[in-house]
C-alpha positions in Angstrom: 64.6 123.7 58.0 64.8 124.2 61.8 68.2 125.1 63.4 69.7 122.5 65.7 69.7 124.0 69.3 72.8 122.7 71.2 71.8 121.3 74.6 73.0 123.5 77.6 76.5 122.8 78.7 77.0 120.6 81.6 78.5 122.4 84.6 81.3 119.7 85.1 82.4 120.5 81.5 82.3 124.2 81.8 84.0 124.5 85.3 86.7 121.9 84.9 90.2 123.2 85.1 93.6 122.7 86.4 92.6 123.4 89.9 89.2 121.9 89.9 89.9 118.5 91.5 88.1 116.9 88.7 88.5 113.4 90.0 85.4 112.2 92.1 85.4 109.1 94.3 82.9 108.2 97.0 83.8 109.8 100.2 84.0 106.4 102.2 86.2 103.5 101.5 85.1 100.5 103.6 87.6 97.7 104.4 86.9 94.1 105.2 89.1 91.0 104.9 87.3 88.1 106.5 85.0 86.2 104.2 81.8 86.8 106.1 82.5 90.5 106.5 83.4 90.9 102.9 80.2 89.3 101.8 78.3 91.5 104.4 80.1 94.6 103.0 79.1 93.9 99.5 75.4 93.3 100.5 75.4 96.6 102.5 76.7 98.5 99.5 74.0 97.1 97.3 71.4 98.1 99.9 72.7 101.6 100.3 73.0 101.9 96.4 69.4 101.2 96.2 68.7 103.6 99.0 70.5 106.6 97.6 70.2 105.7 93.8 73.9 105.5 93.3 76.9 104.0 95.1 77.9 106.1 98.1 80.8 104.1 99.3 83.6 101.8 97.9 84.2 98.2 99.4 87.9 97.3 99.4 88.5 93.5 100.0 91.7 93.1 101.9 94.4 90.7 101.2 97.2 92.3 103.3 95.6 91.9 106.8 92.7 89.5 105.7 94.7 86.6 104.4 95.7 84.1 106.9 99.4 83.3 106.8 100.1 80.6 104.4 96.8 80.9 102.6 97.4 83.9 100.6 96.8 82.2 97.2 93.4 80.9 98.5 92.4 84.3 99.9 93.4 86.0 96.6 91.1 83.5 94.8 88.3 84.2 97.2 88.6 88.0 96.7 88.6 87.5 92.9 85.4 85.4 93.1 83.7 87.9 95.3 84.5 90.8 92.9 83.2 88.8 90.0 79.9 88.0 91.8 79.3 91.7 93.0 76.2 93.5 92.0 76.2 95.4 88.6 77.3 99.0 89.3 79.2 98.0 92.5 82.5 99.8 93.3 84.8 97.0 94.5 88.5 97.3 95.0 91.2 95.0 96.5 94.1 95.7 98.8 97.0 93.5 97.7 100.2 92.8 99.6 103.2 95.0 99.5 105.2 95.0 96.4 108.1 93.2 98.1 106.0 90.5 99.7 106.0 87.0 98.2 102.3 87.0 97.6 102.2 90.2 95.7 102.6 88.8 92.2 100.0 86.1 92.7 97.7 88.8 94.1 97.9 90.9 91.1 97.8 88.0 88.6 94.7 86.4 90.3 92.7 89.5 91.3 93.6 91.9 88.6 94.0 89.3 86.0 90.7 87.4 86.6 88.5 90.2 87.9 90.2 93.4 86.5 87.2 94.3 84.5 84.8 94.5 87.6 87.4 96.3 89.8 87.4 100.0 90.4 91.0 100.1 91.5 94.0 98.3 93.3 95.1 99.5 96.7 98.9 99.0 97.3 100.1 99.4 101.0 103.3 100.6 102.3 104.4 102.5 99.2 107.8 104.2 99.7 108.6 105.8 96.6 107.5 106.1 92.8 109.7 102.9 92.1 106.9 101.0 94.2 104.2 102.5 92.1 106.2 101.5 88.8 106.4 98.0 90.1 102.8 97.7 90.7 102.0 99.2 87.4 104.1 96.7 85.6 102.2 93.9 87.4 98.9 95.4 86.2 100.1 95.5 82.7 101.3 91.8 83.0 97.8 90.9 84.2 96.2 92.5 81.2 94.7 95.1 83.7 96.4 98.2 82.4 93.2 100.2 82.8 93.0 100.0 86.4 94.0 103.0 88.6 96.2 102.5 91.7 95.5 103.8 95.2 98.5 103.9 97.5 98.9 103.8 101.2 101.7 106.0 102.6 103.0 104.8 106.0 106.4 106.2 106.8 108.3 109.5 107.1 110.2 108.9 104.0 107.2 108.1 102.0 105.5 111.4 103.2 108.6 113.2 102.0 108.0 111.8 98.6 104.2 112.4 98.6 104.3 114.9 95.7 106.3 112.6 93.4 104.0 109.7 94.2 100.8 112.0 93.7 102.3 113.1 90.2 102.4 109.5 88.8 99.4 109.3 86.3 98.5 105.8 87.4 97.9 107.0 91.2 94.3 108.1 91.8 94.3 108.4 95.6 96.8 108.5 98.5 95.8 107.3 101.9 97.6 107.8 105.1 98.5 105.0 107.4 98.4 106.4 110.8 99.6 103.5 113.0 102.5 102.4 110.9 103.5 106.1 110.7 103.6 106.5 114.4 105.5 103.2 115.0 108.0 104.3 112.4 109.3 107.0 114.8 110.9 104.7 117.3 108.9 105.9 120.2 109.2 109.6 119.5 105.6 109.8 119.0 103.3 108.8 121.9 100.6 106.1 121.4 98.0 108.8 122.1 98.7 110.1 118.6 97.0 107.0 117.2 93.7 107.9 118.9 90.7 109.8 117.4 91.8 113.0 119.1 95.5 112.7 119.4 96.1 112.2 115.7 94.8 115.7 115.2 97.1 117.2 117.9 100.5 115.8 117.4 102.6 118.1 115.1 104.4 115.4 113.3 101.2 113.5 112.5 99.2 116.7 111.5 102.2 117.7 109.3 102.2 114.3 107.5 98.5 114.5 106.9 98.7 118.0 105.4 101.6 117.0 103.2 99.6 114.2 101.7 96.5 116.3 101.2 98.4 119.1 99.6 100.3 116.6 97.3 96.9 115.1 96.2 95.3 118.5 95.5 98.3 119.7 93.6 97.9 116.9 91.2 94.3 116.4 91.1 94.2 113.3 93.2 92.0 112.3 96.1 93.5 112.4 99.7 92.0 109.6 101.8 92.1 110.0 105.5 93.1 107.3 107.9 91.0 104.9 109.9 89.6 105.6 113.4 90.0 102.5 115.4 87.5 103.4 118.1 84.8 102.1 116.0 82.0 101.7 118.7 82.4 105.5 119.6 80.2 107.2 117.0 80.8 110.6 118.4 84.6 110.3 118.2 84.2 108.8 114.7 82.2 111.7 113.4 84.3 114.3 115.1 87.5 112.9 113.5 85.8 112.7 110.1 84.5 116.3 110.3 88.1 117.5 111.2 89.7 115.6 108.4 87.1 117.1 106.0 86.9 120.7 107.2 90.4 121.2 108.6 92.9 119.1 106.7 91.5 119.0 103.2 90.5 115.3 102.9 87.8 114.3 100.6 87.7 110.6 101.5 88.0 108.5 104.6 88.5 104.7 105.5 86.0 102.7 107.3 86.7 99.4 109.0 83.1 98.8 110.6 79.8 99.1 108.9 78.6 101.6 111.7 81.3 104.0 110.6 80.0 104.4 107.0 77.0 106.7 107.7 78.8 109.0 110.2 81.6 109.5 107.5 78.9 110.3 104.8 77.3 112.9 107.2 80.6 114.4 108.2 81.8 114.9 104.6 78.3 116.1 103.4 77.7 119.9 103.0 75.1 121.6 105.2 71.7 122.0 103.7 71.8 125.7 103.6 75.1 125.5 101.6 73.7 123.2 99.2 70.6 125.5 98.6 73.0 128.6 98.2 75.1 126.7 95.8 72.1 125.6 93.7 71.0 129.2 93.4 74.3 130.5 92.3 74.9 127.6 89.7 71.4 128.0 88.2 71.9 131.7 87.9 75.3 131.2 86.4 74.0 128.7 83.8 71.2 131.2 82.9 73.9 133.9 82.3 75.9 131.4 80.2 78.6 131.4 82.8 79.3 135.1 82.6 79.9 137.0 86.0 76.7 137.5 88.0 75.7 139.5 91.1 74.0 137.3 93.9 72.8 139.0 97.1 75.2 141.9 96.5 78.2 139.6 95.9 80.1 139.3 92.6 80.6 135.7 91.4 82.5 134.3 88.2 83.9 131.0 87.2 86.3 131.0 90.0 83.5 130.8 92.7 81.2 128.8 90.5 83.7 126.0 90.4 83.5 126.0 94.3 79.7 126.0 94.4 79.5 123.2 91.8 81.8 121.1 93.9 79.5 121.5 96.9 76.7 120.2 94.8 78.8 117.3 93.6 79.8 116.4 97.2 76.1 116.6 98.3 75.4 114.1 95.6 78.3 111.9 96.7 77.1 111.6 100.2 73.5 111.1 99.4 72.1 114.5 100.4 68.9 115.6 98.7 69.5 118.0 95.9 67.3 121.0 95.0 65.0 120.0 92.0 66.5 122.8 89.8 69.9 121.1 89.8 68.9 117.5 90.1 68.7 116.9 86.4 72.4 117.5 86.0 73.1 114.4 88.4 70.3 112.3 87.0 71.8 112.4 83.5 75.3 111.1 82.7 77.7 113.7 83.8 80.5 115.0 81.7 83.4 112.7 81.9 85.9 113.4 84.8 89.5 112.9 84.9 90.4 109.3 85.4 94.0 108.6 86.4 
């Protein structure tokens, strides 16, 4: 009788750990709230999914800024219908009104209640504390959508102060930074230039807030999502901001508010091709050594560094980069399950 040979362990299973940032989301979160733009966003997502072979950005349908005043119920129904009509494999979310808004309960009942099985998550804006998270969680449970994770938007100095508490809640999957409201909350103490694509990386209070959110997310295995760049016609400014968010401030995801921002965000968050090639060589050698320490080009590597190089390959896959053939099968097959808040 032939012995059964166990398949080789998937790197995501071997290298997962407390500090592994196991949760993976697309690096771009695209927002739209007007009906025509919401439909165009979903169409573009389907087209780029076909191009890359997997979904490379989320689409978040916006109720907070997208719903005309007085027509919040109709807009929520529209969002639910668009979610239900999205293509198979689409990653579609909805941003609802704030928890203290009169339309919040209906948003959750309509969108999460009717289309929760097709949603990737619910975004809750202007979260001030864990109490707001608990309020949103209660609304999800009432809508029979208790499986849905929450993404939250932090937009005030007090909320930034509570970022670690908010990130610790198991329902929270990602925290986004609301730049414009954060600046406005300072009563004129921060100049308007800090809302621009360059100034937001220079003003100490804004940078401190961004770092606090990124640190809170990484401490609890959640995804920090960088704020929008409003100069959507300036591709160079957009890409420069995305690069700084990724390489300097520790963000692994970023908002888009115009279709032209999606590819620059993907490019800015993608690893360089030489880093992808090096990561592939190290991970393949590590797998061949059954994940024992190895020497590569005179440098010792073990599971601590393997985890980093595996994350490089995951990010390359997320951003649509070509993977070396020796590691591509790990991404063609179903990966080991990742943490899901």
